[in-house]
C-alpha positions, 0 to 999 in steps of 0.5 A: 454577558450575554455573547459569551451566553451565545458563545458558550450554546455555540461552543456546546452544540458543536461539541455535541455534533462532534463528539456525537454525531461525527464519530458515528457518521465516521463508523458508518463510512469507515467500518472498524478493520483489524490492524495491519498484520505484517506477521501474516498470522493466517499462513504462519501454520503453512510456513513453520517448516520453513521457518525452522530452517536456515537457507542456503543462499547458494543452492537457492540460487539454483532453485530460483534460476531453474524454477523462477527465471522462465517467467520472472527477471532479475535483472541485478543478476543478469537474467533479463525479462524474456518477453516485452510487458506487452507480450508477458501481460498476454501470456500471463494476464500481468507482467511478472515482477522483476525479482532482485528486490523481492527479498527486501520489499516482502516478508520472508513469511510471505515469500515462503508461503506464496512459493507454497501456493501464490493463491492462498498467500495473496488471498484470491483464491474467489478469483480461481475457481471454475477451472480458473488458474494462477498464472504462478503455479504453487511449488508446496511439492518443494521440501521445507529446505528448498523453498527456505533456500530460495527465500534466502537467495532472494533476501541475498541479492536484494539491495540494502537501501531503495527509495520510496519511488524505487519500492513503489515501482517494484511493489505496485506499478505492474497494476497501478500507475501514479501519473502525476509522478511523471506527467510529461514522460509517462514513466510511472503509467502501469506496466501492463497493458489497460486491456490486459489488466483489466481482463485480469482483474475484472477492472482497471486498476486506478491511478493512485495519484490522488489516493492518499488524499481521498483515502487517507494514511491510515486507511492505506496501510489496512488496504494495502496490507490485507485489501480483503479488510476493506473490500471483501472479493475485491480482484487486488492480491494480499501483495505481502509487503513488510511494514518498511516497505509499505510505509515508502509506497505511502510516503511515495504517494504523499511526495506525489499527490500531498506534497504540500501537506508539511506546508500545510501543517506549518501554516495551521499554528500560524493561522490559528495564532493570528486567529486569536489576535484578531479575535482580542483586537475585536473583543477590545474594539467591541468593548470601547464602542459599547462602552461609549453607548452605555 
């Protein structure tokens, strides 16, 4: 009976610590942020005129080719990158993305808002002050129908399916490397050279190999959706991924940085069962020995 009382006291103190102290500590270390917003409600007013229209992909093709291919490649449509990565980074600060998959991985509303005003859509106005200019000009002077057509074209050429790695490459690898994805080949290094991306962002973006372990899935979802929620004033832009694309990015980070997660989680219940069985045998052994004493 004495042992049971001691166990009850230990359990009580453990519960008080877990339910009383741990949540408070967690709230201080990880302040609450609003859930991820995949509708990008802050730009809805800017694109309501575009959303009211049906885009013409054929006309959008001409507009994209006339206005975008000087900087952006569209490999799928036969428009290669005009400069190598080092030259492009030197010219723009960061390697411009290939637009072949833009219509799939980015929200249509975000794309329209970005075409109109890339600074506002990506929430980096604090970076471009005192004469600093975003490498991509805004096309707010375009008619709403033209922007709708461009978005429709980008959606029409985008692939129907993409692997988790392909989404990561297109969405993140211009700035971030994930070296554990290919340690020997080095193919998962950031596309923009370190010196250029450091000058453009203010600091070198981190390698993401272990971020799934150090930050966690929930944090990454809200951070990727809107970095300003966690780090106000950060140089990282909001990239505008759809919920599906963002989930694929994080799944790839899990595949690289936490490949044993499923195995570890499967082992947990087995280990708990082992502890229960061991506790039963320990209790029976203790009872038999004390019975002999008394």
